[in-house]
N, C-alpha and C positions, 0 to 999 in steps of 0.2 A: 426453330422450324416455323414457316409461315402457313398457318392453317388455311388462309383464304386461298392461297395458291394451290395447295393440295385439293381443296374442294373444286376449284376450277379445272385441274388436271383430272380429277375423277370423272367429271361430267363429260369432258371431251373423250376420255377413255371409253366410257359406256357407249358413246356414238361410234367411236372407231371399232370397238368390238363388234357391234351389230353390223357395221359395214363389211367388216372382214368376214363375218359368218355368212353374209348374204353373197359375197364374192365366192365362198368356198363351196357352197351347195345351193341346189334349188329344191324347194319343197313344193309338191303338187297340192291342189286343194284337198286331196284326200289325206294328206299328212305324210305320205311316204317320201323318202329322201333319195334323190337321184345321185349318180356318181359325181364327184367333183369336176367342175368344168375344167377343160384343158387350158393350160396357161397360155396367155396371148403375149406375155412378156418377151422381149428380145433385146439384145444388145450386150455391151461390155461395161463393167466398172472395175475400177481398180483402187486398192488400199495397201497401205504400208503401216509399219508401227510394231506395237508390242510382240516381243518374241515369246513372252509368257502365254500369249493367246494362241500359239502356233497350233497345239493339237486340237484346241477348240475351233479354231478357224478352219482347219481341215475338215472337221466333222460338219461345220455350218455350211462351207462351200459345197461339199459333197451332197448334203440334204437338199439345200436350195436348187442346185443345178439339176438335180434328179427331178424335182417337181417342176422346173422351169428349163427344159432342155435347150431352149434357144438363147439362154442368158450365160454369159461367162463372167464369173467373179475372180479376179486375180488379187491374192493377198501376199505381200512380201514381209516377212518378220525382220524388218530393219532395226528394231529397237524403238522404244517409244519416242525418245528425243528426235531422231531422224524423222519418225512418222509426223510428229508435230511440225518440224521444219517444212516437210513436203506439203503438209496442208496450208500452211501459211504461204507457201511459194506457189500453190496451185498444182503441184505435181501428183497429188493423190486426191481423188474424189471423196474418199473417206478414210478414216484411220482408226487403229486400235491403239489405245494409250494407257499406261499403267498409272497415270494420273490425269486429271482434267486440266484444261488450260486454266491458269490463275487469272486474278483480276487485272494485273498488269498486261498479261498477254491478250486477254479479251478486249482490251482497249485499243489493240492494233487492228490490222486488216487481215483478211483471209482470201487470198487469191482463187482458192478452190470454188468460192461462193459468188453468187451474183452480187454486183455492186460492192465487192470486197467484204461481204459479210454484214453489211449494215442491218440486215433483217435478223441477224443473230445466228447462232448455231445450236445444235443439240448435242448434249454430252450425256450418255446414257450408261449407267453402271450395269453392265449385262455379264460380267465374268467375276466371280467371286471364288477365290482359292486361297489356301494358305501358303505363305512363303516358308518353306522348310529351311532350317538351319541344319545342313547336311554335312557329314564328315566321313573320312576314310581312315578307319583304324581297324586293323585285322582282328576279327574275332569279336568285335563289339558293335551291336546293332542299334543300341539306344542308350542315351545319356540324358541325365536331368541337368538343367542349368537355369539359374536365376537370370533376370534382366542384366543385373550387374555383371554377372560372369560372362555372358554373351558379348556385352559391350567391352569388357576388359580384353577379351580375345581379339575383337576386330579393332580395338584402339591400340593393341600391342603392349598392354601392361600384364597380361597373363601370356606367357610365352611358352609353357611346356604343359604337356598333357596330364603329368602326374602332379601338377600344382595342387596345393591344399584346397584352394578354392573350388576345384572340380571335384577332387577326391572326397571332400567332405559331403557332397551331395549325391555321391554314388557309391555307397558302401557295398562291398563285395565285389566291385568291379576292378579288375586288375588293369590299371592305367599304365601305359608304357612311358618310360623316361625318354620322351621324344619331343622335339620341337614342334610347335603348333605353326602350320603354314596356312594363314588366311588367303583365300582367293576372292577378288572382288571384280565387279563388272568394270571393263575399260571404256564402255560406251556410256552416253547419257541415258540413263535408264529409269523408268518409272519404278522398277522393282527396287533399285538402289534407293530412290527417294522414300519409297514405303519403308524400306528396312532401316534407313537412317532417321526417319521420323519416328519410328517405333523406339529405337535407341534413345533418342534425344528425350522423348516423353517418359519412357519407363525406366531409364537409367541415367538421369541428367547429371549426377554427380561424377559418373565415369565417362560418359560420352558427352564431350563438351562442344561438339560440332552441331551446326544446324542441319536440318533436313534438306538434302540436295540430291538431285539426280546424277550429279558427278561425284564419284568417290572422293571425300574431302582429305584424304591422307595420302601423302606422296609415298612412293615406293610400294613394296609388296607385289605379289603375283596378281596379274589382271588378265581377263580374257574377254572376248566380244561376245555378248548375248547370252541368253540363258544356256544354250547348249554349250557354249565355250566354257563357262565356269564349271559346269557339271562335268564336262570331259577332263578339265584340269584337275579337279578334285579326284575324279576317279583314277587318274593316271599317277597321282602323287601318293605320298605316304605321310600321314599326320596332317593332311589338308582338311580345310573347313571352309564352307560357302554358304550363301543365301540363295535360293532359287525357287521358282514356282514348283510346287510339290509334285506336279504331274510329271516332272522330268528328273526326279532323284532316285529313281528305282535302282538298287543295288548299293546305295550308300547308307550309312548310319544316319539317324536322325535324333534331333534334340526334342525332348519334352520341356516345355517352357514354364517356368514358375509363374503362377497367377493366383493371387488370393490365398496363399499358403498350400497350394497343391501344385503338381506338375502335370501340365495338359499336353498330351501328344497332339500332332497336327491331325486335323481331319477336316473335310469340306463342311460338315455340320458345325463343328466347333468354330470355324472361321466365320461362317455365315451368321452365327449368333451375334457377332459385333455389329453386323451391317444395320439390321433392323432396329437396334438400339441407338444408332447414331443419326444425327440431324443432317439435312441437306445444308449446304453452305448458303447463308442468307444473302439477299440482294442481287441474285442472279436472274437471268432471263427465264421465260416461261418454259423453254425446252431444256434448260440446264439443270440436271439433277445430280450435281456434284455432292458428294458426301464427305462430311468431316468426321474422321474416325478418332475416337478416344482410344489410343494405343496404350495408355497407362491404367486401363480398366483393372479392377480387381474382381470382377464378376465370375463366379464359379462356373467352370466348365467351358469358358470362352478361350480360344486360341487367339491370342492378341496380335500376331503378325499376319494380318489378313490383307491380301491383295485385292483391291477393287479395281478392275480394269474396265475401260470405257470404249464404247463405240462413238465416234465423234463424226458428224456431218454437217451439212448446211441446212438452214431453213429454206433458203432460196437458191436454186442453181440456175445457170444460164440456159441449160438444156432440159426440157421437160421430161424427156425419157430418162435422163440420168436421175432426176429427182424421183421418178417413178421406181426405177430399179433400186436405188438407195433405200427408199422407203419400204419397198417389198423385202429386201434383204434384211434390214433391220428388224422388220416385223417378225420374220422367220426366226431370227436369232433370239428374240425375246420371248417367242412362243414356248409353250410347254415342250413341244417336239424339239425345238432348237435347243433349249436348255438341257433336255434329257440327252440329246446327242452329245453336247459338251461334257456332261457329267460322265457319260460312258467313255468318252475318248480321252478326256483330260483330268478326270476326277475333281472337277469343280462343283461348286453348290449351286443348284437351281435358285434363281431369284424367287422371292415370296410373291404370292398372288396380289398383294397390295402394292409391291414395287412394280409388278409387270403392269398394273393398270395405269400407274404414273408414266412408265416407259412408253406404253402404247399411246398415251395422250401426247407426249412429246413428239413421237414418230408422226402423229397425225398433222403436226405443223409443217412437215416438209412438203414442199411444192416447187 
């Protein structure tokens, strides 16, 4: 991590926080607080991208539009890959993405931004949630699995539910003599990239593929988007998939082996891995991309953590668009916005220290 950059961000964050507070309330000389000023914002902005963010975006849009009744925010969960393509092509003014743009992509241009993004972009980690490994087996709600077992199932080397590799970790559970049917994403997905990154780091001798947003193995059952793989898993028998935990209700879930124990998914356990991870070095001032150690052995950490980003321009051609995007991102990162997502999507609110850095990055938008 670059300490100097953090210090600069913190200073800007303090200024941004004071400015926001001044906009929200007026205090008289006697110290009393008046009602918040009515919003003067108006217009429409549109975003596409992460389907994992669907429930959170629904909460964010509703909260923001309630506070700003003359603003319309449209968000379409197209999948992260399509969202990034749209932002590059200028078809979306902001996007949600389950991974940030990488160094190679950042060297290109972004038609959504003024001067093709020469001023840079902001990449903000604002949605933290576990990726659940979820299955459909009658009468079984939970199973323990090590990283090697999960990798073996999705690589196709463990093919039956009563395989000794699974049974030995789940004494007392009557596993059926039934074929395992893995379901993966058919679209270019940040969730897939997170999951395959986890497999490649935590089980490198079993999972021999590189991290990728496109599923690396030909064949098998595939479905579009988070809702697609969840629906396919629910409608099957012996099926298993990976998906944002907010959407796996009704399915059995896996407790993942970490440091000699099995950790069930939870927002808190997933968030624990984030604050312990550094930002990617060498990025622009508004780029808060995080580099996750998925092979962690730290106790109590759920290691398959999805960090999903809001991505926007530092400079827009239209000043009103810049103002609306900045205001929307500020609401999303606020305690109110994070609590709304936690309630609707089961995500983990970002920490106060991360919020300060996010606010500093948002202050660059103009």
